[in-house]
SEMI-862652 format. One record per residue: residue number from 0; chain; x, y, z of N, C-alpha, C in turn. Coordinates in pm, 1 decimal. Example, Ala and Ser with C-alpha at 12.3 -4.5 7.8 and 13.67 -1.06 7.14 Angstrom:
+-----+----+----------+----------+----------+----------+----------+----------+----------+----------+----------+
|   i | ch |      n_X |      n_Y |      n_Z |     ca_X |     ca_Y |     ca_Z |      c_X |      c_Y |      c_Z |
+-----+----+----------+----------+----------+----------+----------+----------+----------+----------+----------+
|   0 |  A |   1319.0 |   -569.0 |    780.0 |   1230.0 |   -450.0 |    780.0 |   1320.0 |   -330.0 |    780.0 |
|   1 |  A |   1285.0 |   -225.0 |    708.0 |   1367.0 |   -106.0 |    714.0 |   1290.0 |      3.0 |    787.0 |
+-----+----+----------+----------+----------+----------+----------+----------+----------+----------+----------+
END
This chain:
+-----+----+----------+----------+----------+----------+----------+----------+----------+----------+----------+
|   i | ch |      n_X |      n_Y |      n_Z |     ca_X |     ca_Y |     ca_Z |      c_X |      c_Y |      c_Z |
+-----+----+----------+----------+----------+----------+----------+----------+----------+----------+----------+
|   0 |  A |   1505.4 |    439.5 |  -2752.6 |   1597.3 |    327.0 |  -2741.1 |   1594.9 |    275.1 |  -2597.9 |
|   1 |  A |   1612.4 |    145.5 |  -2587.5 |   1613.4 |     84.7 |  -2454.7 |   1721.5 |    -21.7 |  -2447.3 |
|   2 |  A |   1763.4 |    -49.4 |  -2324.3 |   1860.8 |   -154.1 |  -2296.6 |   1806.0 |   -241.1 |  -2185.7 |
|   3 |  A |   1836.7 |   -369.3 |  -2192.5 |   1777.0 |   -464.4 |  -2100.1 |   1884.3 |   -555.7 |  -2042.9 |
|   4 |  A |   1864.0 |   -598.1 |  -1918.9 |   1950.2 |   -697.9 |  -1855.9 |   1865.3 |   -777.3 |  -1757.1 |
|   5 |  A |   1899.7 |   -903.5 |  -1741.2 |   1825.1 |   -985.6 |  -1645.5 |   1919.0 |  -1085.8 |  -1581.2 |
|   6 |  A |   1880.6 |  -1129.7 |  -1464.5 |   1954.2 |  -1232.2 |  -1392.6 |   1851.3 |  -1332.8 |  -1340.3 |
|   7 |  A |   1883.5 |  -1461.1 |  -1354.3 |   1789.2 |  -1566.7 |  -1319.2 |   1842.9 |  -1654.5 |  -1207.7 |
|   8 |  A |   1752.9 |  -1718.3 |  -1136.9 |   1784.1 |  -1817.0 |  -1032.8 |   1868.9 |  -1760.0 |   -920.4 |
|   9 |  A |   1837.6 |  -1639.1 |   -877.4 |   1908.3 |  -1577.3 |   -765.3 |   1849.3 |  -1631.4 |   -635.8 |
|  10 |  A |   1936.3 |  -1672.2 |   -543.4 |   1889.2 |  -1733.9 |   -420.1 |   1851.2 |  -1628.1 |   -316.7 |
|  11 |  A |   1748.6 |  -1549.4 |   -350.9 |   1691.4 |  -1453.2 |   -257.4 |   1541.4 |  -1456.3 |   -280.0 |
|  12 |  A |   1466.5 |  -1442.0 |   -174.7 |   1321.3 |  -1447.5 |   -184.5 |   1268.8 |  -1331.9 |   -270.2 |
|  13 |  A |   1171.2 |  -1358.0 |   -358.4 |   1116.7 |  -1250.2 |   -441.0 |   1056.4 |  -1137.2 |   -358.0 |
|  14 |  A |    997.2 |  -1171.0 |   -247.2 |    936.2 |  -1068.7 |   -161.6 |   1041.1 |   -972.2 |   -106.5 |
|  15 |  A |   1156.9 |  -1025.7 |    -68.3 |   1264.1 |   -941.5 |    -17.3 |   1330.5 |   -861.8 |   -128.8 |
|  16 |  A |   1341.8 |   -922.0 |   -247.1 |   1402.8 |   -852.1 |   -359.7 |   1313.6 |   -738.0 |   -408.1 |
|  17 |  A |   1183.0 |   -754.0 |   -400.4 |   1091.1 |   -648.5 |   -444.8 |   1102.5 |   -523.5 |   -359.0 |
|  18 |  A |   1140.4 |   -539.0 |   -232.0 |   1160.3 |   -423.4 |   -145.2 |   1271.2 |   -333.6 |   -199.4 |
|  19 |  A |   1376.9 |   -395.0 |   -250.2 |   1490.0 |   -318.7 |   -303.5 |   1456.8 |   -262.3 |   -440.9 |
|  20 |  A |   1391.9 |   -343.0 |   -523.9 |   1358.8 |   -302.9 |   -660.4 |   1265.0 |   -182.2 |   -660.6 |
|  21 |  A |   1174.4 |   -177.4 |   -565.4 |   1079.3 |    -65.9 |   -558.3 |   1148.0 |     67.2 |   -526.4 |
|  22 |  A |   1266.9 |     62.5 |   -466.6 |   1338.4 |    185.4 |   -432.0 |   1391.0 |    258.8 |   -554.8 |
|  23 |  A |   1423.5 |    184.9 |   -662.4 |   1491.7 |    246.0 |   -776.2 |   1404.7 |    259.5 |   -900.4 |
|  24 |  A |   1283.2 |    211.4 |   -898.2 |   1196.7 |    219.3 |  -1016.4 |   1165.8 |    364.6 |  -1051.0 |
|  25 |  A |   1192.4 |    403.7 |  -1176.8 |   1164.0 |    537.8 |  -1223.7 |   1274.9 |    639.5 |  -1198.7 |
|  26 |  A |   1382.9 |    599.4 |  -1132.7 |   1491.0 |    691.6 |  -1100.1 |   1593.9 |    697.0 |  -1214.3 |
|  27 |  A |   1673.9 |    803.5 |  -1216.6 |   1788.4 |    810.1 |  -1306.9 |   1891.0 |    707.0 |  -1264.1 |
|  28 |  A |   1975.2 |    663.6 |  -1355.7 |   2069.3 |    555.5 |  -1326.8 |   2167.6 |    594.2 |  -1217.1 |
|  29 |  A |   2220.1 |    718.8 |  -1222.0 |   2316.1 |    760.2 |  -1118.5 |   2251.3 |    759.5 |   -980.2 |
|  30 |  A |   2126.3 |    808.9 |   -973.7 |   2055.5 |    810.5 |   -845.5 |   2027.5 |    668.9 |   -796.5 |
|  31 |  A |   1990.6 |    580.9 |   -888.1 |   1960.0 |    442.8 |   -851.7 |   2084.2 |    372.1 |   -797.5 |
|  32 |  A |   2198.8 |    393.5 |   -860.2 |   2321.9 |    330.9 |   -812.9 |   2362.3 |    384.0 |   -675.6 |
|  33 |  A |   2338.5 |    512.9 |   -652.0 |   2367.8 |    571.3 |   -520.8 |   2277.2 |    511.3 |   -414.0 |
|  34 |  A |   2149.1 |    499.3 |   -445.1 |   2054.4 |    440.9 |   -349.5 |   2092.9 |    297.0 |   -317.1 |
|  35 |  A |   2127.4 |    220.3 |   -420.2 |   2160.2 |     79.0 |   -399.1 |   2290.2 |     60.5 |   -322.6 |
|  36 |  A |   2383.3 |    153.4 |   -336.5 |   2511.0 |    137.6 |   -266.8 |   2497.9 |    159.7 |   -116.0 |
|  37 |  A |   2394.1 |    229.9 |    -72.6 |   2376.6 |    253.2 |     70.4 |   2261.6 |    172.2 |    130.1 |
|  38 |  A |   2198.4 |     87.8 |     50.1 |   2087.6 |      6.3 |    100.1 |   2142.2 |   -120.5 |    165.5 |
|  39 |  A |   2109.7 |   -144.4 |    294.2 |   2167.8 |   -258.9 |    365.2 |   2087.2 |   -387.5 |    347.3 |
|  40 |  A |   2062.6 |   -427.1 |    224.8 |   1991.2 |   -551.7 |    197.0 |   2080.1 |   -638.8 |    109.7 |
|  41 |  A |   2065.1 |   -768.9 |    121.3 |   2147.8 |   -861.3 |     42.9 |   2118.5 |   -849.5 |   -105.8 |
|  42 |  A |   1993.7 |   -825.4 |   -140.9 |   1958.6 |   -817.4 |   -282.4 |   1998.6 |   -683.8 |   -344.7 |
|  43 |  A |   2036.4 |   -584.1 |   -264.7 |   2077.4 |   -455.1 |   -320.1 |   2205.8 |   -468.9 |   -401.2 |
|  44 |  A |   2297.1 |   -553.2 |   -357.4 |   2421.7 |   -575.8 |   -429.7 |   2394.1 |   -642.5 |   -564.3 |
|  45 |  A |   2301.4 |   -736.9 |   -565.5 |   2265.7 |   -807.0 |   -689.0 |   2199.9 |   -711.8 |   -787.9 |
|  46 |  A |   2107.0 |   -629.8 |   -739.4 |   2037.0 |   -535.0 |   -826.7 |   2134.1 |   -429.1 |   -878.5 |
|  47 |  A |   2230.0 |   -388.5 |   -795.5 |   2329.2 |   -290.2 |   -838.4 |   2414.2 |   -344.3 |   -952.5 |
|  48 |  A |   2459.7 |   -469.9 |   -940.3 |   2537.4 |   -531.5 |  -1047.8 |   2454.3 |   -547.8 |  -1173.8 |
|  49 |  A |   2327.6 |   -580.4 |  -1157.8 |   2238.0 |   -594.6 |  -1272.9 |   2218.2 |   -460.8 |  -1342.8 |
|  50 |  A |   2204.9 |   -354.8 |  -1265.9 |   2188.3 |   -221.2 |  -1322.9 |   2314.9 |   -178.0 |  -1398.3 |
|  51 |  A |   2431.0 |   -208.7 |  -1343.1 |   2556.0 |   -178.6 |  -1411.9 |   2566.4 |   -256.1 |  -1542.8 |
|  52 |  A |   2518.3 |   -379.0 |  -1542.6 |   2519.7 |   -460.1 |  -1664.2 |   2428.2 |   -400.6 |  -1771.2 |
|  53 |  A |   2311.9 |   -352.3 |  -1730.4 |   2219.5 |   -290.1 |  -1825.5 |   2279.4 |   -162.1 |  -1883.0 |
|  54 |  A |   2351.1 |    -85.7 |  -1800.6 |   2417.1 |     36.1 |  -1849.0 |   2526.7 |      0.2 |  -1949.0 |
|  55 |  A |   2601.9 |   -105.2 |  -1920.4 |   2706.4 |   -149.3 |  -2012.9 |   2645.0 |   -196.8 |  -2144.8 |
|  56 |  A |   2531.0 |   -265.7 |  -2137.8 |   2461.8 |   -307.7 |  -2259.2 |   2417.1 |   -187.1 |  -2340.2 |
|  57 |  A |   2368.8 |    -84.6 |  -2272.4 |   2321.3 |     35.3 |  -2342.3 |   2435.4 |    107.6 |  -2412.1 |
|  58 |  A |   2549.1 |    120.8 |  -2344.6 |   2659.1 |    195.9 |  -2404.0 |   2730.9 |    116.6 |  -2512.9 |
|  59 |  A |   2740.4 |    -13.7 |  -2496.9 |   2815.3 |    -94.0 |  -2592.7 |   2730.0 |   -137.0 |  -2711.9 |
|  60 |  A |   2613.4 |   -194.4 |  -2686.7 |   2531.9 |   -250.8 |  -2793.9 |   2450.1 |   -145.6 |  -2867.9 |
|  61 |  A |   2395.8 |    -49.2 |  -2794.0 |   2301.9 |     45.4 |  -2852.8 |   2359.5 |    184.6 |  -2877.5 |
|  62 |  A |   2482.1 |    210.8 |  -2827.9 |   2545.2 |    343.2 |  -2839.5 |   2457.2 |    453.9 |  -2781.5 |
|  63 |  A |   2400.9 |    428.5 |  -2665.7 |   2315.5 |    525.4 |  -2597.2 |   2401.1 |    603.5 |  -2498.3 |
|  64 |  A |   2373.2 |    732.8 |  -2484.4 |   2442.1 |    815.4 |  -2385.8 |   2398.9 |    773.1 |  -2246.4 |
|  65 |  A |   2494.3 |    737.4 |  -2163.6 |   2465.9 |    682.7 |  -2030.7 |   2400.7 |    785.8 |  -1940.0 |
|  66 |  A |   2430.8 |    914.6 |  -1960.1 |   2378.2 |   1019.3 |  -1872.8 |   2228.3 |   1041.3 |  -1890.3 |
|  67 |  A |   2171.1 |    995.0 |  -2000.7 |   2028.3 |   1017.4 |  -2025.8 |   1941.9 |    898.7 |  -1986.0 |
|  68 |  A |   2000.9 |    794.1 |  -1928.1 |   1925.5 |    672.4 |  -1896.8 |   1851.6 |    683.5 |  -1764.6 |
|  69 |  A |   1734.8 |    619.6 |  -1760.1 |   1661.5 |    603.6 |  -1634.8 |   1601.7 |    464.2 |  -1630.9 |
|  70 |  A |   1563.9 |    420.2 |  -1510.9 |   1508.6 |    286.6 |  -1491.6 |   1360.8 |    291.9 |  -1530.0 |
|  71 |  A |   1328.4 |    240.7 |  -1647.1 |   1190.5 |    243.1 |  -1694.8 |   1110.6 |    130.8 |  -1631.4 |
|  72 |  A |   1160.1 |      9.8 |  -1643.1 |   1090.3 |   -106.6 |  -1589.4 |   1189.5 |   -191.9 |  -1512.4 |
|  73 |  A |   1150.6 |   -232.7 |  -1393.8 |   1230.6 |   -327.6 |  -1316.4 |   1133.6 |   -412.1 |  -1236.4 |
|  74 |  A |   1149.0 |   -544.0 |  -1247.4 |   1055.0 |   -631.9 |  -1178.9 |   1123.0 |   -760.7 |  -1135.8 |
|  75 |  A |   1058.4 |   -827.5 |  -1040.0 |   1108.8 |   -952.8 |   -984.0 |   1001.6 |  -1058.7 |  -1002.9 |
|  76 |  A |   1038.0 |  -1166.5 |  -1070.2 |    949.1 |  -1281.2 |  -1083.7 |    999.8 |  -1394.7 |   -996.4 |
|  77 |  A |    909.0 |  -1483.5 |   -961.2 |    944.8 |  -1595.6 |   -876.2 |   1005.7 |  -1707.3 |   -959.7 |
|  78 |  A |   1117.8 |  -1760.2 |   -912.8 |   1182.4 |  -1873.1 |   -978.0 |   1141.1 |  -2002.4 |   -910.6 |
|  79 |  A |   1207.0 |  -2111.3 |   -945.0 |   1174.0 |  -2238.9 |   -880.6 |   1212.1 |  -2237.6 |   -732.8 |
|  80 |  A |   1139.1 |  -2313.2 |   -655.0 |   1161.3 |  -2320.6 |   -511.5 |   1229.6 |  -2451.8 |   -476.8 |
|  81 |  A |   1340.6 |  -2443.2 |   -403.4 |   1409.2 |  -2562.6 |   -354.8 |   1340.1 |  -2606.8 |   -226.7 |
|  82 |  A |   1300.1 |  -2732.1 |   -222.8 |   1227.5 |  -2783.5 |   -106.3 |   1321.7 |  -2870.2 |    -23.3 |
|  83 |  A |   1336.5 |  -2833.1 |    103.2 |   1423.3 |  -2905.8 |    194.2 |   1342.3 |  -2943.3 |    318.3 |
|  84 |  A |   1394.9 |  -3037.8 |    396.1 |   1326.1 |  -3080.1 |    516.8 |   1418.5 |  -3067.7 |    636.3 |
|  85 |  A |   1356.7 |  -3036.1 |    750.8 |   1429.3 |  -3023.7 |    875.0 |   1362.2 |  -3113.2 |    978.0 |
|  86 |  A |   1440.9 |  -3180.6 |   1056.9 |   1386.9 |  -3270.4 |   1158.6 |   1313.2 |  -3191.1 |   1266.5 |
|  87 |  A |   1196.8 |  -3239.7 |   1303.6 |   1116.6 |  -3176.6 |   1407.3 |   1091.2 |  -3278.1 |   1519.3 |
|  88 |  A |   1012.7 |  -3238.9 |   1615.7 |    988.8 |  -3324.2 |   1731.8 |    906.6 |  -3447.6 |   1694.0 |
|  89 |  A |    927.6 |  -3556.2 |   1767.3 |    851.8 |  -3680.9 |   1755.2 |    860.6 |  -3742.1 |   1615.1 |
|  90 |  A |    976.4 |  -3730.9 |   1552.9 |    998.4 |  -3797.0 |   1425.5 |    934.8 |  -3730.3 |   1305.8 |
|  91 |  A |    883.2 |  -3613.1 |   1323.4 |    820.2 |  -3543.9 |   1211.0 |    924.6 |  -3465.9 |   1131.1 |
|  92 |  A |    881.7 |  -3414.9 |   1016.4 |    970.9 |  -3334.5 |    932.5 |    901.6 |  -3202.4 |    902.5 |
|  93 |  A |    976.9 |  -3095.5 |    911.4 |    923.8 |  -2963.3 |    877.7 |    980.3 |  -2919.2 |    743.6 |
|  94 |  A |    896.1 |  -2864.9 |    659.0 |    938.9 |  -2825.0 |    524.8 |   1005.5 |  -2687.5 |    528.9 |
|  95 |  A |   1117.0 |  -2676.0 |    457.9 |   1186.1 |  -2548.4 |    439.7 |   1181.4 |  -2515.8 |    292.1 |
|  96 |  A |   1134.3 |  -2395.8 |    257.3 |   1125.9 |  -2352.6 |    118.4 |   1235.0 |  -2250.0 |     92.1 |
|  97 |  A |   1326.2 |  -2283.7 |      3.0 |   1433.3 |  -2191.5 |    -34.9 |   1395.1 |  -2132.6 |   -169.0 |
|  98 |  A |   1349.0 |  -2009.6 |   -166.6 |   1293.4 |  -1947.9 |   -286.4 |   1401.8 |  -1882.0 |   -371.2 |
|  99 |  A |   1374.6 |  -1875.3 |   -502.6 |   1465.9 |  -1810.1 |   -595.1 |   1390.6 |  -1702.8 |   -672.7 |
| 100 |  A |   1467.6 |  -1613.9 |   -736.4 |   1409.1 |  -1499.2 |   -806.2 |   1470.7 |  -1482.8 |   -944.3 |
| 101 |  A |   1391.6 |  -1424.3 |  -1034.5 |   1438.7 |  -1377.4 |  -1164.0 |   1417.1 |  -1225.7 |  -1164.7 |
| 102 |  A |   1523.6 |  -1148.1 |  -1184.5 |   1514.6 |  -1002.1 |  -1181.7 |   1545.7 |   -948.4 |  -1320.4 |
| 103 |  A |   1463.5 |   -856.7 |  -1369.1 |   1480.7 |   -797.6 |  -1501.4 |   1474.4 |   -645.9 |  -1489.2 |
| 104 |  A |   1563.1 |   -576.5 |  -1562.2 |   1564.8 |   -431.1 |  -1563.6 |   1568.4 |   -383.2 |  -1708.2 |
| 105 |  A |   1489.0 |   -278.9 |  -1737.3 |   1486.0 |   -215.1 |  -1869.6 |   1515.2 |    -67.1 |  -1850.8 |
| 106 |  A |   1617.6 |    -18.9 |  -1919.4 |   1655.6 |    123.0 |  -1913.8 |   1612.5 |    190.5 |  -2042.5 |
| 107 |  A |   1566.7 |    314.9 |  -2031.5 |   1529.1 |    393.3 |  -2148.7 |   1594.6 |    530.3 |  -2141.9 |
| 108 |  A |   1598.5 |    597.1 |  -2257.3 |   1651.8 |    732.7 |  -2264.3 |   1544.9 |    832.5 |  -2226.0 |
| 109 |  A |   1587.4 |    938.7 |  -2160.8 |   1493.7 |   1042.9 |  -2125.9 |   1500.4 |   1153.5 |  -2226.8 |
+-----+----+----------+----------+----------+----------+----------+----------+----------+----------+----------+
END
């Protein structure tokens, strides 16, 4: 049995979010939540809430024992990029790319 949760259009760069996601892949849920609570990254809070949502989905929808869950699959895909411009010297414009992410987590029973 597996439980899944995802969050889309998060305003954090996929490259930065992957740093946090790589910390918890393959870990038990309790260990993953502990790691995320002490990780000083902005995306750690988002991934922690997403993991809690997946655990709630597992216990409510699938009637899975929460103590047996581990993070089977967790990945970050790139979302749409917001393109902005900033004034530069001599009347030019510099492009600013505000990247977004889609994060998905799949929990399985051990």
